[in-house]
C-alpha positions as CSV (number, residue, x, y, z in Angstrom):
1,M,-19.7,-6.7,-30.1
2,N,-22.9,-6.5,-32.0
3,L,-25.9,-6.3,-29.8
4,D,-28.3,-7.4,-32.6
5,L,-26.6,-10.9,-32.2
6,V,-27.7,-10.8,-28.6
7,K,-31.4,-12.1,-27.6
8,I,-32.9,-12.4,-24.2
9,F,-34.4,-15.9,-23.1
10,P,-35.7,-17.5,-20.0
11,A,-32.7,-19.2,-18.4
12,L,-32.2,-23.0,-19.2
13,A,-31.2,-25.6,-16.6
14,S,-27.9,-25.7,-18.4
15,D,-27.3,-22.0,-17.5
16,A,-27.3,-22.8,-13.8
17,E,-23.6,-23.5,-14.0
18,K,-22.8,-20.5,-16.1
19,I,-24.7,-17.7,-14.4
20,P,-22.3,-17.5,-11.3
21,L,-19.3,-17.1,-13.7
22,L,-21.1,-14.2,-15.2
23,L,-21.9,-12.7,-11.8
24,A,-18.2,-13.5,-10.4
25,P,-16.8,-10.0,-11.3
26,Y,-19.7,-8.3,-9.9
27,V,-19.6,-10.4,-6.7
28,E,-15.7,-9.7,-6.2
29,R,-16.6,-6.0,-6.3
30,Q,-19.5,-6.4,-3.9
31,I,-22.1,-5.0,-6.6
32,V,-24.2,-8.1,-6.4
33,L,-24.7,-11.0,-4.0
34,P,-23.3,-14.5,-5.0
35,R,-25.8,-17.0,-6.4
36,Q,-25.1,-20.7,-6.3
37,P,-26.2,-23.3,-9.1
38,D,-28.6,-25.1,-7.0
39,E,-30.2,-21.8,-5.9
40,I,-30.4,-20.8,-9.6
41,L,-31.9,-24.2,-10.4
42,Q,-34.3,-23.8,-7.7
43,H,-35.7,-20.4,-9.0
44,L,-34.8,-20.9,-12.7
45,G,-38.0,-19.4,-14.0
46,N,-37.1,-15.8,-12.4
47,F,-33.8,-15.8,-14.3
48,L,-33.5,-14.2,-18.0
49,V,-30.2,-14.4,-19.8
50,A,-28.8,-12.6,-22.8
51,R,-27.4,-15.0,-25.1
52,R,-25.3,-14.6,-28.4
53,S,-26.3,-16.3,-31.6
54,N,-23.6,-19.0,-30.7
55,G,-25.0,-19.8,-27.4
56,E,-22.6,-17.7,-25.2
57,L,-24.1,-16.1,-22.1
58,V,-23.3,-12.3,-22.1
59,G,-25.8,-11.2,-19.5
60,V,-28.2,-12.1,-16.7
61,V,-31.1,-10.7,-14.6
62,A,-33.3,-12.1,-11.9
63,L,-36.6,-11.3,-10.4
64,R,-37.8,-12.1,-6.9
65,D,-41.3,-12.1,-5.9
66,F,-42.0,-10.6,-2.5
67,G,-45.9,-11.0,-2.8
68,S,-48.4,-8.4,-2.8
69,G,-47.5,-7.2,-6.4
70,L,-43.8,-6.4,-5.3
71,Q,-40.9,-8.0,-7.3
72,E,-37.4,-7.2,-7.0
73,I,-34.9,-6.9,-10.0
74,R,-31.8,-8.5,-8.8
75,S,-28.6,-10.2,-10.2
76,L,-27.9,-7.8,-13.0
77,A,-24.8,-8.6,-14.9
78,V,-23.3,-8.1,-18.3
79,S,-20.0,-9.5,-19.5
80,A,-17.2,-7.0,-19.8
81,A,-17.2,-7.3,-23.7
82,Y,-20.9,-5.9,-23.7
83,S,-20.6,-3.4,-20.8
84,G,-21.6,0.2,-21.8
85,R,-23.4,-1.1,-25.0
86,G,-27.0,-1.0,-23.7
87,L,-27.5,-4.6,-22.8
88,G,-28.0,-3.8,-19.2
89,S,-31.0,-1.6,-20.1
90,K,-32.3,-4.3,-22.4
91,L,-32.1,-6.9,-19.7
92,L,-33.9,-4.5,-17.3
93,L,-36.7,-4.0,-19.9
94,A,-37.2,-7.6,-20.2
95,A,-37.2,-8.1,-16.5
96,I,-39.8,-5.2,-16.1
97,E,-41.9,-7.0,-18.9
98,L,-41.7,-10.3,-17.1
99,A,-42.8,-8.8,-13.9
100,R,-45.6,-7.1,-15.5
101,K,-46.8,-10.3,-17.0
102,R,-46.6,-11.6,-13.5
103,G,-49.2,-9.2,-12.3
104,A,-46.6,-6.9,-10.4
105,K,-47.8,-3.6,-9.4
106,Q,-44.3,-2.4,-8.5
107,V,-40.7,-3.4,-9.3
108,F,-37.5,-2.2,-7.3
109,A,-33.9,-2.7,-7.0
110,L,-31.0,-1.9,-4.7
111,T,-28.3,-0.6,-6.9
112,L,-25.1,1.2,-7.2
113,R,-26.0,2.6,-10.5
114,P,-29.2,4.3,-10.3
115,R,-29.1,6.2,-13.4
116,L,-29.4,3.1,-15.4
117,F,-32.8,2.7,-13.6
118,Q,-33.8,6.2,-13.8
119,R,-33.2,6.2,-17.5
120,L,-36.1,3.6,-17.4
121,D,-38.4,5.9,-15.1
122,F,-37.3,4.4,-11.9
123,D,-37.7,6.7,-8.8
124,L,-35.2,7.2,-6.0
125,V,-36.8,5.9,-2.9
126,E,-35.7,4.8,0.8
127,K,-34.5,1.3,1.4
128,E,-36.8,1.3,4.3
129,Q,-39.8,0.8,1.9
130,F,-38.4,-2.7,1.5
131,P,-38.1,-4.4,4.9
132,Q,-38.7,-7.7,3.3
133,K,-35.5,-7.3,1.2
134,V,-33.6,-6.2,4.1
135,W,-34.6,-9.2,6.3
136,A,-34.1,-11.7,3.4
137,D,-30.8,-10.7,1.8
138,C,-29.4,-7.5,3.4
139,S,-28.7,-9.6,6.6
140,K,-26.5,-11.9,4.8
141,C,-24.4,-8.9,2.8
142,P,-20.9,-8.1,3.6
143,K,-21.8,-4.5,3.4
144,L,-24.8,-4.6,6.0
145,D,-23.2,-2.1,8.4
146,C,-22.1,0.3,5.4
147,C,-24.5,-0.1,2.7
148,D,-23.9,2.1,-0.1
149,E,-26.7,0.7,-2.5
150,I,-29.4,3.1,-3.5
151,A,-33.1,1.8,-3.7
152,V,-35.1,2.5,-6.9
153,S,-38.7,1.8,-7.5
154,L,-41.1,1.8,-10.6
155,T,-44.7,1.6,-10.3
156,L,-46.4,-0.5,-13.1
157,A,-49.5,1.7,-13.5
158,N,-52.5,-0.4,-14.3
159,N,-50.1,-3.2,-15.4
160,K,-50.0,-1.8,-18.9
161,S,-47.1,-2.4,-21.4
162,H,-44.3,0.1,-21.1
């Protein structure tokens, strides 16, 4: 699959039904939390999608604003046909840029793939640095008592472009 034919766009209302299908394999493997179409519609401006020239959705990423310049990168998923081809990194860079445009000072994620983030200059940090995340989402996670996710963080120095 040619990555040149894939572009990243803000999600459209019509994507709200498709995004959960893209997330489904990751939800089944307990890599991301499920997102329902109504939740996606409610926070549509936080979702970016990777779309082929034929309109097919092949990737997604979202941001969550925790206030005070802190944004979480979440719901990162790439269709199997594009896995390992750099689309995840492309989506992450787009999410970082969106966070930067929104005035974020720091972005973080909880992930099972820290190296993906470390390649983009994220640092490994303690989950306890983000109690807002723990209260908001972790309490609903099936892995709450045996969490294997790793926290990563990137400081957006002076809010300059990367």
